N, C-alpha and C positions, 0 to 999 in steps of 0.2 A: 505494498499500498505507499508507504514513505516514499520506496522506490520510482513508481508511477506520479506521484505529486511533485518530485522533485524534477520530473520532465515537463511538465505542465506551462513554466516561465516560456520555457524555450520552442514551445506549438506554438506559442501566443505568439509570440514574438516575430518567429520567420513566417508563420501562416497567416495569423490576420491581420495582419498591415495590406493584404489583400482585400478586407470587407468594406464593405462599403453602405451600412446597414445602420441605423441607427437610429433612435426617436429619448426620449427623455422627460421622464419628469422630477422635476428638481425636489417637491415634496408634494405628500399626495393628499393636497387640500387645494388645489388652483382651480381659479376660476374657468369654465370654458367659454370662450372666446375670443373669436378671432380679430384683430385690429387689422391697421390696415396693410402696412408697410414692413414692418419688424415682431417678432416672433418675441415676447416679452413675461418670464417668470419673474417672481415676485421672492426670494427668499425670506425666509422668515429672520435671516439675522440680519438686514438689512442691507439687501443685496436686489440688485436687477442683472437675473441673465437670462438667456433666449432660451425656450424648450417649443416642443410641439405635441398637444395633448388635444382631447375631444372631452368635451364633461356637458351635461346638460346643466346650466345653469343660463340667467335669464341674459339677455346679450347686455353687453357694455363696450360704447364705445371710445377708443381713444386715440386722438389723431394721429397718425402715423404710425400705426403698430397693426401686426398681426399675433395672437396669441390661439397658434394650435398645439393643444399637448396632445399625446399620445395615453393617456391614462383613465381610468372611470373613475371621476368621482363628481358630486353634484351637490357645489357648493363652491359660493366663492367666499372672501375673507377680508374680516375687518380684522386688521394686527395692530390697531389704534395705533397707527401709522399719519404720521406725514408725507405726504407727497407734493412734488414740484412737477413740473408738463411744460417740457417748449418744444417747438415742432418739430416732430422728426424724430423725438426725443424722450428720454422720461428718466428721472430719477427719481428713487421711494429710498428715505430713511425710516428705518425701523426699528424700534427699542427692543434689544433683545429679551425675550421672553422663555422661561426654562418651560412655563405651560400655559396654553391659553387657550379660550373658547372663542371657536368660529361663530362671531355673531352674526354675520352676513349669511352665511352658509342656510339651504335650504335644510341638508341634513342636521341631526345634532352630531356635531364633531369635535372631539379633544383633540389638543397636536401638543406632544411630549417632543419637543428639542432636543437638540446636542445640546444646549448648554444643562438643561432640565439631569437628563443622564449622566452628566459630570457629578449629581450632585451626591450620586451613590455608587457604591460598588458592584456596578452595572457591567459583571464581564460578559452577560450575552443578553439574551432578549427576554429567557425567563427571570432574568433579576431587574429589568426595566421598568416595574410598575409599582418600587418599592414608594414612590410617592404618588400613587394615584390610587382613588380612594375608588372608582371603577370596578377595577381589575385586579382576580385575587391569582396568585400562584402557589401551587402547593405542590408537596411529594403525591406521587400517586401510589407510592408504597415508597417501605422504608430499607428497601434493601437493592433496587436498582437505578436508582440516583433517578429516574422517569418525573418526570412535570407535568401539570395539566395545568392552563387556564380557566380560570368563573367570570364569567359573566353574566348579569341580568340572573344570578342564583343558580346558572346551567354550567354544563362542562363546556372544557373549551373544544370540543368536537360541536358543538351547535356552531362556535364563531367561524365565520371563514375568513381564512387568515391568507394575504397578500405579501409578496413582497413587489413594491414598485408596479403595486396594480396586476400583477400574473398571481391565479391559486396555485399557491405551494403547501408546503409542510404538510401533504394529506395522507390518510388512512395510515401506511406502514412506517411512514416518519413523520407522523404526530406523537406518540409517546415520547420523543426523545428530540422533537422540532425544537424544541425552546430553546435547546442548547448549541444550532447551529447556526447563529447569528450572532456574532461578536458584537459588543457592546461599542468597540470604538470605530465601527465600520459603519454604525446607523448614523445618519442626518437625522431624522425625526422618525416619530410613530404617531398614527391617526387613526382613533377610536371611533368609530362610528357606531353608539348603539342602538340598536329594534331593527329595525326592516330599511335595508339599504338598497342603494340603485339595481335594477335590473339588470343593468351594464356588465355586470362582474358576474353574475348568472343568480341560479338559485338557494346558491346553498347558507346564503346567511341567514339564520334562525336569531339570532341573540344579536347579531353585531357582525362587525367587519373590524380585523385589524391589519393595516397595512406598514411597512417599513419601507422605508424610503434609504439607499444606502448612499455612502458620497459621491459625488460626481467631478470631473474630471470641467465640467461648463459652470460650474459657481463660481462666481465672482472672488472666492475666499479661497478659491480650490490652493491646497499646499503642495508644493512639490516633493514634500517630504514629512510628515508626520509620525510620532512614535508613540508606543505609550507602553511601558513595563509596568506590570503589577506581579504581588506577591506575597500570600497569608502567612500565618503561623501554624498552619495545616498542610505546608509545604506543598502549596499549590503555584505556580510561576506560569506567567502568560507573555507573550508578547506578539506587539500588535504594528503592524506598519501600513502605509498607505502613503501613495505617491502620484499626482497628479501631473497630467502637463499636456498643453496646448499647443499644439503640432504647424499652428499654425492658421489661414483665415478661418478654414473650417472644420479643421480634424480637430481632436483632443482625446488622451487614454486615459484609464488610473488602473492602481493596481494594488490592487489590498491581500495581506498576507498575516495570518492570524497561526499561532502557534501557542497551548498550554500543555501544561504536565504535573498529576499528581504526582509525588516522589512516596507519598507514605499513605497507608489504610489508618485509619484513626477510630478509637471506641470510647468515647468521652463518656456513653453510658452503662461502659461495666456490661455489655451482655452478649460480648461473644463475638458480634457484626457487626463490619466497617458502619460508619455513623454514612458517609457519602462514600460513593464508587470514587474507584483510583481512573484518572482520565486523561488519555491520552490522544490528543485533537490536534491536525494539521490543516487549515482551512486555505483557500488563496481562491482570487477572483480579480479576473480582468476584462475592463469595459471597453468600446471603442465607439465615440460619437462623431460625428457628420451633421454640423450646421447649415442649409443654405438657405437662400433667399423664401423659398415656398416652401421647404422639404426637409426635413428631418431625418436621420434614422441612427439607429444603434444596436451595436449586438453585445453580446457579452457572454464570459463562461466561467462557472463555475467548479472548485474542487471538493469535497471534504471527505479528508477520513479521520474515523475515531474508533478507538478501545477504552472499554470501560470496564473493571472489573470488582467486583465486590464478592460480598459472602463473608463466612467466618475467618477470623484469622488465625492464623497457623498456631498460636498458643492457644490458641481458645481451646483444639483438639485436644481431645484425650488420646493415650496409647492405644492405638488398636480400632478408632474409629475414623470413619469417612468423612473428610473435611469439605462441606457445602460453597461451592464455588459460583456465580457467578459471572458470565464475557459477553460481552456482546459486542462485535465486532460490525464496522459501518462503512461501506463506503458509498457514495451519491457526488453525480454529474450534473451537471444542470445547463442547458444553453437558452438563450432567448437570440429574437430580434423584434424590433418595431419598427412603425415608419409612421410619419404624418405628411400629408400634402394640403395646402391652403390649393382652395379649388376660384373660389370666391371672395372676394375681397370684403365685398361690401354687405353680403349677408354671410359673413363668419361662415361661410362653409368649408367642410374641409374633409378631407378620408383619411382615416386610421387603419392599421393592421397592426397585431401581435402575433407570435409563433414562439411558444416552448415548450420545451420537452427535460424529461430529467430519467436516470435511472438509479434506480436506491436499492442497496444488496444490504440487509440485515441478516447477521449469521449470531446467533443468542444460544447459548445454552444455562439454560436453569437448575442445576444441580445435574440430574441425568434427564432431563426433557430436553428439549430440541425443537429450533423454530427456527428456518431458516426461509427466507422469502425474498422473491428479486420482484420490483414493482417496476414499471415503463411506462411512463403516464406522457400526455401531447396534449398541447390545448391552442389552442387559434383562435384569433376573432378579427370582425372584420368591422368597423365601424362609418359610421357615415349622418352628420351634424350637422343643420344650417340653421339661421333665423328666418322665419317669415314675420316681416315688419318689425316695429320697437317692443312687441310684448311677447312673441311668441318663438319657442327655440323647438326643434324637433330635432331628433335621436335616433336612429334606425342600428339593428344591426344582428349580424352572426355568429356563433357560437360552437367551439365544438371541443371536445372532451374524449379520451380515451384513456382508461385505467389498464394495464394487464396483469394480472399477478401469478408467479413460480412457486410451489411451498415447498418443501420438504421439513415434515413436522415430525414429531415424537410428542405428544400430549400426554403421555402418563409415563412416559422414562423407561420403556421396556424395554429400548432399544431398537425397536424396530421404527423402519422412517414411510412414514407415508407422504405419496406424491398426490400434489392437484394442482390445476390452474384453474382462474375463471379471468373473465374480464367487463367491464361495461362501456360504451360507447353514447355519446351525449350528443345530436346537433340539436340548440337551437336557435330561435329570432326573439327579437323585442323591439320594439318601439318607446320610446320615452316622450311625452311631451309635458313643456314647460311654459306657463304663465306668467309673467311677471307683469301685474299693473301697475307698481311704482316702486319705487324703495321699502315702502309699507308692508306688501304682501306679494307674497310667490306660492301657488301651486304647483305640484310637479307630480305625477300618475304614469304609471309605464305597466307595461304586461309583456310578459315573456311566454313562450309556448317551446316546450323540449320534447324530445320524442329521446328516449333510453332502448334500448336492446334488453334490458334486466324489467323495465317496470311499463312499457309504454308511454303514451302522451301524455302529459302533465301542464298545469299552466299555474302561472304564478304574477298573480295583480299585486301592486305595492304604489301606496302612494304618500306624498309628503304635502303640509301646507306650513308655511310661515307668516306668522305677523308681526311687523312693527310699529306699534301705534305712537312710539317715539323713539327715541336714541337709546334712550334711558332702559325699555323695555323690549322682549324678544318672544315670542310667544309659538309652538310648534305644536304640530299634530302630525302623527306619522300610524300608517296603517301595514300592514304587508304579508305576504306567504312566504312562509323558507320548506325547502325540501333537500333531502340529502340518504345517501346509500350508505347503513352501515357496514362497514368490514368489519367484522364482531373479533376474530381473531385476529389480523392484522391490528385495530389498535389498539386493544387489549392483550396482545402475549406478552407483558411486561406481570401480568396476573399471574401465568407460569412460574414464578418465582415461588410461592406458596405452595400449601399443597391441596387446596382449594381445586375441586374439579370442575371444569370449565362447561354445563351442559347446556347448549343450542335447539331450542325446537325444532323438530325436524320442519314443520311447514309456517318458521318464522317469513314474515315479510318482512325484509330489509330497507325498505324504502320508509323515514320519517317524514313527517309534514306535521306545520304546525304555521298558528297566528302569532304574530306579534303584534301588540299597540301601544304605541308611549304619546307620552304631552311633555310637555316639559316648559318651564319659564326662565330666560334669563333676565336679571337685571342689573343695571348701573348705577347705584346712591353715590350721591355726591356726602363726601362725608369728613371735613374739616381738608378743606383745599383739596381731598384725593379720594379718590374711586372705590368702591365697596361693591365687587361685584359678587352677585349672589347667585345661582343657578341652582334650580328644584327640579327633581324630574321622575317621571311612573310609567313603567312599563309593565305589561302584562305578555305574558308568552302562555300559550294553550296548545295541548297537543292536540293534532286529530289523529296522525298515528305515530307509532314511538316503538323502539325498541328497550323496554328495559332491563335493566340490568339490576338484577336481585340479590342480593347478599346477606337478606333477613329468613327467606323461609327455609334453608339448609348454612347452619355455620358453615360448611365443610364443602360450599360448594358456590358456584357462582350462577344463577339462570336466568339464559337470555329469552324471553318470550315477547310476543305483540300485546302490545297494553289492552286492558280490559277493563275502564273506568275513566279515572281523571288524572290528567298529569299538570300541571302550572305551574306558574311563580309570579309573585308579585314581587316587585322591586320600588322599593322609596327612598330617592338619595334628594339630601340636601348639602350644599357645598359653597364656604365663604371664602374669599381672598379678600387680604386688605396689605399695604403698604402703611406700615407702623407707622414706622419712622422713617427718615430716608435711608434707603439701601438696602430696609427690614421687612421682608415679604412675611405673611404668615397667611395660612391656610390650614382650614379646617371643615371637614365634611363628616358625616353621618349615613349611614347606608342600613334600612331594615329590609330584610330577606323571608320571603313565605316561598318554599317550594315543596309541594305535594305530589305525591304520585301514589297511585293504586296498584297494590302488590299483590297477587296471588294467597288466599286464607287469610290476609293482613288484614288489606280495605287500603284506605286512603291517608297516606300518614307522613310526618315530614321526608324529603329526601335523606339520608343519610350523610355525616361526615359533613353538613352545611351548615355553616355559622349563621343564624338567627339574625347577625350586626355586625356593623365595622366602624370603629368611631377610627378616624385619621388625624392628625395634627404635626405640620412642617413649618419651620422654620429656617430664615435664610440670612443670609448677612454680610453686607461684603464691605469693604474699608473702599476710602477712594483714590484714586492714582493708577500707575500701570501697575507698578508692582504688589496689587490687593493681595490681602487674606480674605475665605471665604470661610464661613461656618454655617453647616448645616445639618441641620436634628430631623429626625422624622420620628414619630412613635402612633404604632396600634397598639388597639385593643378591639382582640377577636370576638366576640360571643360566642357562647356554649351553642351546642347543636346535639341530635339525636346520634350514638351509634347503633351500627346493626344489631341485631337480634343476637345475644351471646348464648355461648351452652354453658352447661354443667360439666367442670374437670371433676375425676376421681374422687378428688379431696374433698367437694362438694363445694366449691368457691365458682364463681364464675369466673369468665375467662377472661372478658371483659366488665368496664362499667358502662350503664347502661345509656349514660351520655357523659358528654366533657364540659367543663366548666371556660370558661371565659380566660381567654390572658391576654397579658402587655408583653410588647415587643418596643425597643429603644435603640437607635442607630444614630451612629453621629460622622460627621466627616469634618477634617479641617483641612484648606487646599491655600497653599502661597506660591502665589504667582513673580516668576524673575522674569521678565524680558520673554523668551521664547519657550521657558521655560516654565513647567509645574509642577510642583511636588505637594504629593496629599496621600494623609494618612488616616484611618477611620475605625471603626466597629462596628461590624454589627451585631443584635441579639444581644447587645448590653444590659439586658436584665437577668441573660442568660436562665429562660425557659426550656425546659426540655420536657417531649412529651416521655410519660413515662411507660415502658414496656410497649415501645411500637411496635418491635418484633415479639407475634405471643408465640410464646414454645420457640423459643431463641436457641435454648440449650439442648434441642432436640429437631434442629432439621429436618429429618428425616422421617417426622412422624404425620400423621393425619392432623394433628394441632398444630402445626406451624403454617403463620398469615403475617407475612410482612404488611397489609392492607388494609387495617384499620389505624390510618394514619390522619390525625386532624392538625396536629402542630410540628416542629421545629423538630426535628432529633438531634442537633447539633447546640451547642452553647455558644457562649460567646464566644469569634470571632475578630483579630487583629489581624488588618492590613496596611500595604503601604505601596505607593505608585509614583514613579513619574510620567512626565510627559514632555512629549518635545516638539514643536511644530516650526517650519520656517515660515 
């Protein structure tokens, strides 16, 4: 694997110089309008650069510009910026913000910028939501290191994950995909809650999360930036980014990442590693072409990862077999995008995207084996145009292909079972946007898709935004989402325990759900500053669902189709205020009701789902170029229900009926010195650790061994330090 990756830079530098295709979207939240002569994209860090994309916002005219972008987002943006415009040019000055709400967006969108990611040790995508109240990231189990996102009270499988507006990290890649995106690579992350635009497909049930990588086309692109990270658990990382403009039209960027854990740790003294020992190499190369009326982009990404976990050697008694977990991953991605301006007066443009990935996941869990290869392809063609001053129409075609080849031993007998299957989905959509004025926007879309497995299905979605004043913004949304569940692929980490995976013979693997949302955003002047308040409510109701049942049998995981109700209600309030110059304060509270009907049990709370979450973040910066930065983040995670337990031979319960609320605190100090930045910090400073996260850890070969009862952190306080450099 490592030898393969070493050949990648050579191949790219010799072969991709012939590439002539490129499109870019410098952030995932840009207005979709074409202006007259030049393409303009507003970077959230205070710069203007050119990009090419197609969205479905109402048209905005800017003299002398063309704005065509090849991405799929339905929102324009209010960055709280001051803008100066001249004939044929544009200058935008934007105050750098870590997190901001897209006040003018038709959709409800939260943006996490690179400056916010620097406030904590976000070494990868899974660690990038520590300061966000909407997204929870937790371990799926206590043995493999697999992580999952939770949004609107539901698992991350109901969130459509995108990288630069391309569907990614699906199915086999889903359990460990959050570790495949290095934190230092990310320009920003956008979180679109609730039903999303129909442009990106039908899979978003609770929302979309889109990651934008660093781009050589950005005005502040650096020829060299380096980040070195290490912690006291003997984990070390190196990130290198190099962006170069190769003339008037061409630019290229190289991103490289390496990490290695040198030691397994067992802080809770249960004989098992608290975190897997991971070795990862990650490489990406991208090429951009910018022309007068067309933009193109092509890119390639390769990843190799080995993770080892299980029993520590010293915990195994003489004569006993050591329980070990090993997961080896090889992943390759390639994409091409293009966008063409057709009619400047009508902001008409045509855009296409193509992407493909090959993912090999080879895992052993004790005596069990799961070896699967997934080949995926995605293509889209989109046309967008304005009709008059108030009307915008976007139409397009999509195609998705997924093929799986497996060799599995689910019972640890030593006999491998071979299986193959594939799914092809072709679809078409149309989306109409009406903008009466800056105060009112209505957007409605519908798409029709046909699957070789599930036949034809229809996805309607609608959004309304009303802004009666600069200080108040209201939104309503409604829509449907679908997804095909690949049960074994998405849940193969469950093989790390002794629970049997029992799948109903007649199961329908297509899930279907409605999502409804309402939100209000308010800007309230307080003491010559603005108090930002955000209040929102979302309701998700499943029509069809594959139920993951861990309650009926404490020694099995049962998968079957929903026969009853499954829904979630989420209410969240958030306030942000600059208490005094350069001291920013954010407070948020979220309450969740998430219930599902389980066979023989009834409609009860989903297990391992906290009832509430409270978040408080504080950040302070000193004046001057060589400034100090102090950041503090605290979480109060509410309690919740555990799956039904069993009674052990000694008459005690295998685990408690419920878990209690727990508090976590993280802090970081950064010193900027010219082109350098030095940072130190600590995670989980309260040193809270879940007790007995692994059931029967002393006997992993028994039918009582279960690492899936995870609701909190397995490791205690962790300290880290790092250095950043940027030319």
